[in-house]
N, C-alpha and C positions, 0 to 999 in steps of 0.2 A: 504494500500500500504506500501511497505517496506521503511525503511530509505534510502536504496541504491537508490530507484527510485527517491525520492525527491532530494537526493544529486546529482545524475546524471542530473536530469532535471534542477536544479538550475545552475549547471556548464555549461550546454549547452547554456544557455542564455547569458553567459559572452563573451566579446571580448577576443582575444588571450592573450594580455598582462595581463588583469585582471584575466583571468582564471588560468594562470600560477602562479599567486601570491596568489591564494586562498588556504588556508590551510585546507585540508580535513583530517578527522580523519584516522589514520592508520588502524583502525578496520572496514574498509569499508565492508558492508555486501556482501557476495558472493552468487550467485545463478547459478545453472547449466542451467536453462531453460530446454525445452523439448528435445533438440536434442541428448544429450548423451544417455539418456534412450531409445530414439527411435532407435538409432544405435545399442545399446546393444540388443534390442528386435529382431533385424534382424540377429543377429549372429546365426550360426548353433548350434544345441543342443550340449552341452558339458560343461566342467568345466568353461571356460572363460565366456560363457553366463550366467551360473548359478551364478557365483560370482558377475558379474556386475549387473545382474538383482536383486540380493538379497542385494545389497549394501545399507547399512544404514549410511554410513559415512556422517557427517555433511559437507556441502560445506565450504571449506576453501582455502585460497590462498596457492600456492605452487610454489617454484622456479623451479620445474620440468616442469611447464607450462609456456611457454614464448610467449608473444604476438608478432606475426610477423606483424610489421607495425600497431600494435593495434589489431583490429578485422575486417580486410578488406573483410571478406566474405560478410558482409552486410553494413559496414561503410566505408566512404572514408578514405583511408590509411593515416597514419601519421597525423591525426587530433586529437584535444583534445577529440572529441566525440568517436573516434575509440579506444583511449587508456582508457578512462573512462569505456567503454563497456568491454574491455579486463580485466581491474582490477575487474569489477563486476563479471566476469566469473572466477576469481581466478588466473589469470596470475600473478605470483610472480615476474617476470622480464618482463620489457617492452622495446621495441626497438625504437630508433630513428636512421634511416639511415641519415648520416650527409653529407651534401654537402655545397657549399658556393655561395654567391651572388656576384655581381659585386664589391660591397664594402667590400668583404671578411668577411661577417657575416655568421655564421654557421646556417643552417636551416635543418629541417627534410623533406627529399624527398628521394624516393627510388633510383632515379638517378638524376644527374645534369641536364639531358636533357629529363625530362618526363613531363614538365609543360603542354605540348600540349595534353596529355592524362589524366592528373590528376587534371587539373584546367580549368577554363573558358577562359584562356588567349587569345585563337584565336578569341574570339568574343569581345575582348576589344581593346582599343587603343594601349595597350602594345603589342598586337600581331604583330605590325610592327617592334618591337624591337627584335623579335625572330631571332635566327641564320638562320632559314629558315621559313619565314612566311607561313601561310596556303595557299595551292594551291589546288583547287577543282579537283575532279575526272573528267577525260575527256577520252572518249573512253576506251582503255585498261589501261590507266594510273590511278593509284589509288590516292585518296586524300592524301596529306602529309603535314607535318609541323615538325619543331624541335625547341623547345623552352626550353632554359636553365635557371636555376637560375642565372647563371653568366651573362645572358643578362640583368638582372634587379638589381636595388638596393634593399636593404631590405625593404624600404618603399614601393616600387613598388610591391615587392613580397607579402607584407601584404595586398595589395588591391585586390588580386585575390580571387576567390571563388573556394574551392576544390570540386572535384566530384569523383565518382567512376572511377577507372582507365579503360580506353578504348577509342577507336575512331572508327568512321564509315568510312572505306576506300572507300566506294562508294559515299560519301557525295559530293554534289555540292555547298554547302554553309557551312560557318563556324559553324553556329548553328547546322546543321545536323551532322557535324563532331564530335560534343560532344556526340552523341547518340551511344555509343559503349559498354554499359554495357552488360556483358555476361548474357544470359537468366536465369542462375542459381544463379545470384546475384540479387541485387535490388537497386533501386534509392530511396527507401523509407526513408532512413536516410541521404540523401545527402543535404537536405535543411539546410542552416545556419551552415554548418560545419566550423571548425576553424583551420587555419594553425598555425604551431608552429615554433619558432626558437629552436635550440638545447638547449640553456639556459632555455627557457620556458619549454621544455620537462623535464629537470632535476627537476625544481621546481614542475611541475605537478606530475611526477612519485613519487617523494619523498612524496608529500602530499597524494598520494593514497596508500602509504605504500609499494610501489614496488621498486625493484632494477632495474639496468640499463644495457642495452647492446647496446651501440651506435656502428654503423658501419661506418667506414670511407670509403666513396664511391670513386671509381675511378673518376677522373675528366674528363669531356668531352673536356675541353680546354687544351692546352699545358701548362705543368708546367715547371718552375715557371710561375705563372699567376700574371702579374704586380708586380713582386718581391716577390710573395707569393709562397714559395717553398713547396714541398711535406712534408718536415720535419716541416715547420711552420704549415702546415695544421694538421699534426698528433699531434703536440704539443698543438695547440689551442684547439683541442677536449679535451685533458686531462686537460688543464688549466681551462676549464669551470666547470669541476667537482671540482677541487681544489678551485676555486673561490666560489663555492657553499657550500664548507665545507663537501663534500660527502666522506665518508670513502672508500678508494680504494677497500676494500673487497666486496663492493656492486656493483662494476663496472666490466663488462666483455666487454672490448673494442674489436671490431672485424674489420678484414679487409681481403679481398681476396688477398691483396698484402703482401706477406711474409715480405718484407722489412719494412712495417709499423709495423708489429708485433715485429720484431727484434728491431726497433727503440724504441718502448715502453719498451721492455725488458731491453735495455741498458740504456735508458735515464730517464725512469720513472718506476723503478723496482717494486715498490709497486703496480702499475697498471699493469705492465707487467706480474706479476704472473698469472693473470687471462685473459691475452690477448688471443683472439680466432683467430686461423688461419682458415679462411673460405676456404675450399679446393675446387678449381674448376679445378684441374688438370685432369679432367675426359675426356674420349672420349666415345661417344655413340656407336662407332664401335671398331675397333682394336686400341690398344694403339699406339700412334705415338710419335715422339720426343717431350719431354717435357710433354706429357700426360700420364695418367696411366690407367691401366685396374684394376678395383677393385678386380678381381679374380687372379691377377698375382703380387705377392709381388716383383718380380724382376723389375717391371716397376715403382716402387715407388721411385722417385728421387726428393728431398731427401727422404731417408727411414724414417719410423716412429721413429726409434731409433735416427737417425740424427736430426730430428726435436726436439726430447726431449733433446738431447745434446745442441742444440741451445738455450734452455730455454723455448721452447713452451710447455705448459701444457694442452692446449685445442685445439681440432681440430673439425671442423664442416663441414661435407660433406652433400650433398643432401640425402634424404631418400634412394634412390635406390642404392647408393654405399655401404650401410651398410647391405643389405640383398640379398639373392639369394634363389634358390629353390634346395632342395635335390632331390634324386632319387624318393622319394615318393611324390614330388610336394609340400612339406611343406616349408614355409618360415624359413630360418635359417641365422645366421650371415655369412657375406661375408669374404673372406680372408682379405680384407681391415679392417673390423671391428676387426677381431682377431689380426691382426698385431698392430693396434692402441692400443688395450687393453694390448697386450704383452709388448708394449713400455711404459706402464703406462700413456698413454694420456687419458684425459677425453674427451668424445665424446658428441657433441651436434648435433642433427639432424634437418634438415629443408626440406620442410615445409608442415605440415599436413593441410588438409582441403583447399588446394589450387587447387585441381584437378577437383572440381565439381563432378557430379555423376560418380560413378566408374563402371557402368555396362559394359563398353567397354575396360577394362584393365587398367584404371587409368592414361593413358598418361605418360608424361615425368617423373614424380616423382615416378612412379611405374614400370618403364621400365624393371628392372631386375627380377621382379616377376609378370609381366603382365598376364602370363598364368593362374594364380590362382586368379586374381582380377575380380570379377563380381558383387559385391554388395557394397553399401555404408558402410556396417558393416565392410568391410575390413580396414577401417580407424582404427578401434579398434584392428583388428588382427595385423596390422603392429605395432601399439603402444605397444601391448603386447610383440611382438618379440623384439622390440627395448629396452623395459624396462627390460624384464626378461632374454633374451638371449644375446643381444648385451651389455646391461648394460650402456645405455646412461645416461648422467647427466641431460639432459633436451631435450624438443622437442618444436621447434617453431611451431605455429599453427595460421592459419587465423581465427579460431574460438576456442579460448583457452578453452572453457568449456569442450570440448571433452577430452582434455588431463588432465584438472583439475579433472574431474569426475573419470577417470581411476586412476590417481595418488592417490586421496583420498581413493578410494575403495581398492587400493593395499597397502596403508600405505607408499607411497613414499614421 
């Protein structure tokens, strides 16, 4: 067995605080596993398939491969185990989505109000502290709950057990409500998963030899929260990297809130240089006021050039905003992608391997090119277009090995 296997297995046995303090070697062994080669074998005959199938590149970590919540295709998101797996798949940058508890401590969760779908809270005594405690399905009314990190202290948060994201809307009991894992994911690695604070994620990612992309999540509570302002929140995120002695060049702080990005640019310029504006100004139909159409530059408000003038250097939209189909039905860069590059903005795309099987068009993440999506190998097709034609700086993935394999084969 490889050193990476023993290293990961040892870490999995540790509690959150101890695991975050464990100093792992930066030369953690990287393995692709079988999935990337499997996807490559399903590509249509042609140069891309030939190159990927003939690839002899040694597995190595790359910043082009970004772990999206770790490796949540198979591991509970934002856990120690999910991020160790992502690092073992060569993700050179790892993500902690940052939110806060009732006592204003920063923790890793995709949303402030997702504890009811990502932990066992509804089956514990803490379920009664939820903003909306569990309510069973009845007739045509679906089961529901809303549980926020801000409903709990950090100590209470630590007592929860994480699980694969999902909920059973037909559940009549709290226990059944937890049974919502998509059938193309698995609960195999859910046992004994470990929650993390943001500070613990910094220590863990550093020990894994990875860099950092924390995302400041929008609050579900009204801000300021008990005197904790949005600016306090944005500053505390940066302060935890400064306290840990992390070089700002290793940190790509993200937010969907442009004002957060501008705050970092103005108040923490060394971190602001790499602050990432997560762009959600999209519309799935026609552009509306405040929304943009990726194929209509006139709808971009602010424009890409204006964002650059504000000091923004990185922009990160969903995959579908960066690609479209030409008259021959081939995936090509969208107007959005061309305008971003023309403004000298670095582009980061999200999120690969989040759509499950692609036989039926790929769903939301592939909506702009769905007519040509009919095989799981299209994960590699879109990576190729994003890398070679759009020129992205990196790709978030729920299974980083796929992006790592491509990047290593192509010398990225």
